[in-house]
N, C-alpha and C positions, 0 to 999 in steps of 0.2 A: 553904714557898715562896709568895710572893705572885703575884698575877695579872700584874703588870708584869714580873717576872723570867721567868715562864713564857712570856709573849708575846715577850720579847727572845730567849730561847733558841730558840723555834720559828721566829722570823723570820730570825735570823742564823746559826743552826746546824742548819738543816733537813737538811743532809747527814748528820746523825747519827741521823735518824729511820729506823726499820725500813721495809722495803718495804710491810708491811701498814699501818703508820701513815701512810705517804705515800698509800696508796690510800684510807684513811679520810678524810684531809684533802681529797683530790680529790672524794670522795663528798660531803662537806659543802659544798665550794665550788660544785660543779655542780648540787647539788640545788636551790639557790636560783635558779640561772641557767636551769634547764630545767623547773621545776615547772609552768609554764604552756605548755610546748611538748613534749608527749609524743614527737613525731616526732624532735626533736633529741636527746632523752634516749635513745631507743632506738638512734639512730645512735651515740651516745657509748658506750653499753653494748656494742653490737656490735663497735665498734673497740677495746674494752678500756680506754677512757679512764675509765670509771666501773665499779667493781666493786660488784655488789649481793649479794655473798656474805654470809651471816649473820654470819660471823666478822669481816668488815670493818665492818658496821653496829654490831656489838657495842661497838666502840671509842667510838661516839658515843651510847650508850644514856642517859648522864647529861647530855648536852648538850655543846656545843663547848668551853665554858670548862673543864669538867672534863677533857675529852679533852686539851686543850692543857696543862693542869696535870700530868696523868698522864705525858704524853710528856716534859715537861721534867724531872720527877722521875726518870723512868727513865734519861734521858740523864745526869743528874748523879750517879745512883747507879752507873752502869756505866762511863762515860768522862768523869769530871769534868775530867781533864787536857786534854781537847780543847775545852773551853768557856772562853772568855775573858770574864769579867764585868768590864766596863770601869767600875770604881768610881772615883768622884772621890777624888783623893789627900787632899783636905781634909776633906770631910764623909762620905766613904765610901758615898754613895748612887750608884745605878746610872745611868750616862749613857744618853742616848737610843739611841745605837748603839755598836758596838764601835770605831768610828772617831772618835767625838766627842772633842774636846779641851777642851770647856768644859762645866761642870756647869750643868744647867738648874735646879738647886735653890739652890745657894749662889753661883753665878756664877764660881767658881774656874776659871782658865784654865791649862792645862798644855801649850800649844802649844810652849813653849820647850824641851821635852824632845826635840822632833823637830829634827834638824840637817840632814836631807836626805831625798829621796824617790827611789825606784828603781822603774822599770817593768820587770817580768819579761817576757822574751821566750822564754826556753828554760832548760833546765837539763841538767847533764851530770855523770856520775860517772866519774872516771878512776881505775883501779886504783892503790892506794897514795897517792892524793891526796885532798884535801878534796872535798866535794860542792859544785859551783859553780852558782849561780843567775846566769844570763846576761841582760843587758839594758842599759838606759841610765839614767843619772842624769838625773832631770827637774828636780831642785831641790837646791841646797846642795852640800856637799863631803863625800865619803865617805872615811873613813880606817880602816885596820886597827885592830881593838880596839873599834870601835863595834858596835852590835847591830842585827839585822834584826827588825823587828816584823812577824811573818808572820800576824797576826790576820786581816787582810783577805783572805788567801788561804784561810783556813779552818783554820789551824794555830795553836793557842794556845801559841806559843813565841816566844822572842826570842833566837835563836842568835847567838853572837859571830862577827864577821867576822875570820877567821884568815888570810885571804889575799885579795889583790886582783890580778887578772890581766886581760890583754886577749886577746880571741879575734877573729881576722880572719874576716869573713863576706863571701861573694860570692853575689849573686843577681841574675839578669836584667841582667847587665852592670854592676851596682853593687858597690862594695867599701866596706866600713865595718868599724869595730871595735866589738864588744860588750864590755862590762865584765863580768868574772866575779867574784862575791863568794863566797869559799870558806868553808865551815864544816864541822866534824866533830861538831856537836852534834845532828844530826837522826837519827832512827831510820830503818831501812830502809823501814818503812811510810810515814813522812813524806816520804822522798825519792821514793818511788813515786807518792805523792799529787801532789807538785809536778810530777813528770815528766808525769803524765797531764793536768795542768791546762794545760801548755804556756804560751802567752802569756796575760797578764792585763792588761786595759785600764786598771785603776786602780793607780797606783803605791803601793807600801807604804812605810812610814816607816823611816828609819834614826835610831836614838836613841843617846844617850851613856850611858845607864844603863838597867837593867832591874829 
Protein backbone atom coordinates (compact mmCIF):
# COMPACT_ATOMS: atom_id res chain seq x y z
CA UNK A 1 0.00 0.00 0.00
CA UNK A 2 1.31 3.44 -0.91
CA UNK A 3 1.28 6.63 1.15
CA UNK A 4 -1.55 8.18 -0.89
CA UNK A 5 -3.92 5.27 -0.24
CA UNK A 6 -3.02 5.11 3.45
CA UNK A 7 -3.71 8.84 3.85
CA UNK A 8 -7.03 8.50 1.98
CA UNK A 9 -8.17 5.68 4.29
CA UNK A 10 -7.10 7.51 7.44
CA UNK A 11 -8.77 10.76 6.32
CA UNK A 12 -12.11 9.38 5.11
CA UNK A 13 -12.57 6.15 7.07
CA UNK A 14 -11.23 7.18 10.48
CA UNK A 15 -14.41 5.74 12.04
CA UNK A 16 -12.79 2.32 11.46
CA UNK A 17 -9.80 3.13 13.67
CA UNK A 18 -9.58 1.44 17.06
CA UNK A 19 -9.89 3.54 20.22
CA UNK A 20 -6.14 3.19 20.86
CA UNK A 21 -5.33 4.25 17.29
CA UNK A 22 -7.52 7.34 17.74
CA UNK A 23 -5.71 8.18 20.97
CA UNK A 24 -2.36 7.80 19.22
CA UNK A 25 -3.54 10.13 16.44
CA UNK A 26 -4.61 12.73 19.03
CA UNK A 27 -1.26 12.34 20.77
CA UNK A 28 0.53 13.07 17.49
CA UNK A 29 -1.66 16.07 16.65
CA UNK A 30 -1.51 17.73 20.06
CA UNK A 31 2.20 17.07 20.61
CA UNK A 32 3.00 19.70 17.99
CA UNK A 33 0.37 22.11 19.26
CA UNK A 34 1.47 21.98 22.89
CA UNK A 35 5.22 21.27 22.80
CA UNK A 36 5.96 24.92 23.67
CA UNK A 37 3.10 25.21 26.17
CA UNK A 38 3.51 22.72 29.06
CA UNK A 39 0.57 24.19 30.96
CA UNK A 40 -1.83 23.58 28.08
CA UNK A 41 -0.43 20.09 27.57
CA UNK A 42 -0.96 19.21 31.26
CA UNK A 43 -4.54 20.47 31.04
CA UNK A 44 -5.19 18.28 27.98
CA UNK A 45 -3.66 15.24 29.69
CA UNK A 46 -5.71 15.87 32.85
CA UNK A 47 -8.91 16.12 30.81
CA UNK A 48 -8.10 12.91 28.95
CA UNK A 49 -7.69 14.61 25.58
CA UNK A 50 -4.14 13.29 25.33
CA UNK A 51 -3.02 9.90 26.57
CA UNK A 52 0.64 9.50 27.51
CA UNK A 53 0.35 5.79 28.21
CA UNK A 54 3.35 3.81 26.84
CA UNK A 55 1.12 1.56 24.71
CA UNK A 56 -0.32 4.64 22.95
CA UNK A 57 3.12 6.12 22.28
CA UNK A 58 4.22 2.73 20.93
CA UNK A 59 1.98 3.23 17.88
CA UNK A 60 4.15 6.20 16.84
CA UNK A 61 7.58 4.75 17.59
CA UNK A 62 8.49 4.60 13.86
CA UNK A 63 7.01 8.00 12.98
CA UNK A 64 3.62 9.23 11.87
CA UNK A 65 3.78 8.01 8.25
CA UNK A 66 4.49 4.46 9.38
CA UNK A 67 1.65 4.73 11.91
CA UNK A 68 -0.78 5.86 9.21
CA UNK A 69 0.35 3.04 6.91
CA UNK A 70 -0.08 0.43 9.65
CA UNK A 71 -3.56 1.70 10.50
CA UNK A 72 -4.63 1.57 6.84
CA UNK A 73 -3.22 -1.95 6.40
CA UNK A 74 -5.03 -3.20 9.49
CA UNK A 75 -8.34 -1.72 8.31
CA UNK A 76 -7.97 -3.28 4.86
CA UNK A 77 -7.05 -6.64 6.38
CA UNK A 78 -9.95 -6.68 8.86
CA UNK A 79 -12.85 -4.79 7.25
CA UNK A 80 -12.05 -4.15 3.54
CA UNK A 81 -15.78 -4.25 2.72
CA UNK A 82 -16.27 -1.02 4.71
CA UNK A 83 -13.73 0.99 2.70
CA UNK A 84 -14.66 2.55 -0.64
CA UNK A 85 -11.62 3.17 -2.81
CA UNK A 86 -12.93 5.66 -5.35
CA UNK A 87 -10.84 4.60 -8.32
CA UNK A 88 -11.23 6.27 -11.71
CA UNK A 89 -13.28 4.04 -14.09
CA UNK A 90 -10.82 4.86 -16.89
CA UNK A 91 -7.26 4.74 -15.47
CA UNK A 92 -8.07 3.03 -12.13
CA UNK A 93 -6.08 5.56 -10.09
CA UNK A 94 -7.41 6.72 -6.74
CA UNK A 95 -9.51 9.89 -6.76
CA UNK A 96 -8.75 12.65 -4.29
CA UNK A 97 -11.80 11.92 -2.11
CA UNK A 98 -14.55 9.24 -1.94
CA UNK A 99 -16.96 11.84 -3.35
CA UNK A 100 -14.89 13.02 -6.34
CA UNK A 101 -16.32 12.42 -9.79
CA UNK A 102 -13.35 13.63 -11.84
CA UNK A 103 -9.90 12.05 -12.01
CA UNK A 104 -6.98 14.31 -11.09
CA UNK A 105 -4.65 12.17 -13.20
CA UNK A 106 -6.33 11.52 -16.55
CA UNK A 107 -9.17 14.07 -16.32
CA UNK A 108 -11.92 11.49 -16.80
CA UNK A 109 -15.30 12.71 -15.56
CA UNK A 110 -18.03 10.37 -14.32
CA UNK A 111 -20.58 12.87 -13.00
CA UNK A 112 -23.10 11.43 -15.48
CA UNK A 113 -23.50 8.33 -13.31
CA UNK A 114 -25.28 10.47 -10.70
CA UNK A 115 -28.95 11.07 -11.56
CA UNK A 116 -30.13 12.63 -8.28
CA UNK A 117 -29.11 13.54 -4.73
CA UNK A 118 -30.89 12.80 -1.46
CA UNK A 119 -30.46 14.48 1.94
CA UNK A 120 -30.91 12.07 4.84
CA UNK A 121 -33.03 13.30 7.75
CA UNK A 122 -33.91 10.08 9.54
CA UNK A 123 -34.42 6.35 9.07
CA UNK A 124 -36.88 3.72 10.19
CA UNK A 125 -37.36 -0.04 10.16
CA UNK A 126 -40.93 -1.35 10.10
CA UNK A 127 -41.43 -5.04 10.81
CA UNK A 128 -41.92 -7.00 7.61
CA UNK A 129 -41.06 -3.97 5.46
CA UNK A 130 -37.87 -2.60 3.86
CA UNK A 131 -35.54 -0.33 5.82
CA UNK A 132 -36.39 3.26 4.88
CA UNK A 133 -34.04 6.23 4.64
CA UNK A 134 -36.17 9.34 5.10
CA UNK A 135 -35.38 12.78 3.75
CA UNK A 136 -35.66 15.09 0.78
CA UNK A 137 -34.58 15.04 -2.86
CA UNK A 138 -32.20 17.96 -3.39
CA UNK A 139 -31.48 17.35 -7.06
CA UNK A 140 -32.81 15.25 -9.93
CA UNK A 141 -35.50 12.57 -9.98
CA UNK A 142 -35.45 9.32 -8.02
CA UNK A 143 -37.04 6.12 -9.30
CA UNK A 144 -37.46 2.62 -7.99
CA UNK A 145 -34.65 0.36 -9.23
CA UNK A 146 -31.92 3.01 -8.91
CA UNK A 147 -29.18 2.72 -6.31
CA UNK A 148 -28.17 4.73 -3.22
CA UNK A 149 -24.44 5.47 -2.99
CA UNK A 150 -23.97 5.49 0.79
CA UNK A 151 -20.22 6.08 0.69
CA UNK A 152 -20.51 9.61 2.04
CA UNK A 153 -22.38 8.26 5.09
CA UNK A 154 -19.49 5.92 5.88
CA UNK A 155 -20.92 2.72 4.37
CA UNK A 156 -19.20 1.22 1.34
CA UNK A 157 -22.39 0.01 -0.28
CA UNK A 158 -24.83 0.94 -3.05
CA UNK A 159 -28.15 -0.71 -2.13
CA UNK A 160 -31.01 -0.89 -4.58
CA UNK A 161 -34.08 1.33 -4.06
CA UNK A 162 -36.85 -1.25 -3.79
CA UNK A 163 -39.62 1.06 -2.60
CA UNK A 164 -40.43 4.77 -2.53
CA UNK A 165 -42.99 6.04 -0.04
CA UNK A 166 -44.04 9.28 1.65
CA UNK A 167 -44.09 9.98 5.38
CA UNK A 168 -46.13 12.87 6.80
CA UNK A 169 -44.15 14.89 9.38
CA UNK A 170 -45.38 17.48 11.89
CA UNK A 171 -43.22 19.76 14.01
CA UNK A 172 -43.76 23.21 15.57
CA UNK A 173 -47.01 23.68 13.70
CA UNK A 174 -45.45 22.81 10.34
CA UNK A 175 -46.55 19.87 8.21
CA UNK A 176 -44.52 18.36 5.38
CA UNK A 177 -43.79 15.07 3.66
CA UNK A 178 -40.49 13.24 3.82
CA UNK A 179 -39.66 10.79 1.07
CA UNK A 180 -38.69 7.29 2.15
CA UNK A 181 -36.28 5.19 0.09
CA UNK A 182 -36.67 1.54 1.03
CA UNK A 183 -34.11 -1.25 0.66
CA UNK A 184 -33.57 -4.81 1.90
CA UNK A 185 -29.85 -4.90 1.12
CA UNK A 186 -28.41 -3.53 4.38
CA UNK A 187 -27.16 -5.60 7.30
CA UNK A 188 -28.46 -5.05 10.83
CA UNK A 189 -25.14 -3.41 11.71
CA UNK A 190 -25.41 -1.02 8.76
CA UNK A 191 -29.01 -0.14 9.64
CA UNK A 192 -28.01 0.64 13.22
CA UNK A 193 -25.12 2.79 11.97
CA UNK A 194 -27.51 4.87 9.81
CA UNK A 195 -30.06 5.16 12.64
CA UNK A 196 -27.39 6.48 15.00
CA UNK A 197 -26.21 8.98 12.39
CA UNK A 198 -29.66 10.57 12.19
CA UNK A 199 -29.66 13.51 9.79
CA UNK A 200 -26.69 14.20 7.55
CA UNK A 201 -26.04 17.63 6.08
CA UNK A 202 -24.39 16.46 2.81
CA UNK A 203 -26.72 14.77 0.29
CA UNK A 204 -25.71 11.35 -1.01
CA UNK A 205 -25.83 10.37 -4.69
CA UNK A 206 -28.50 8.34 -6.43
CA UNK A 207 -27.05 6.40 -9.36
CA UNK A 208 -28.37 4.27 -12.23
CA UNK A 209 -25.74 1.53 -11.95
CA UNK A 210 -23.33 0.17 -9.39
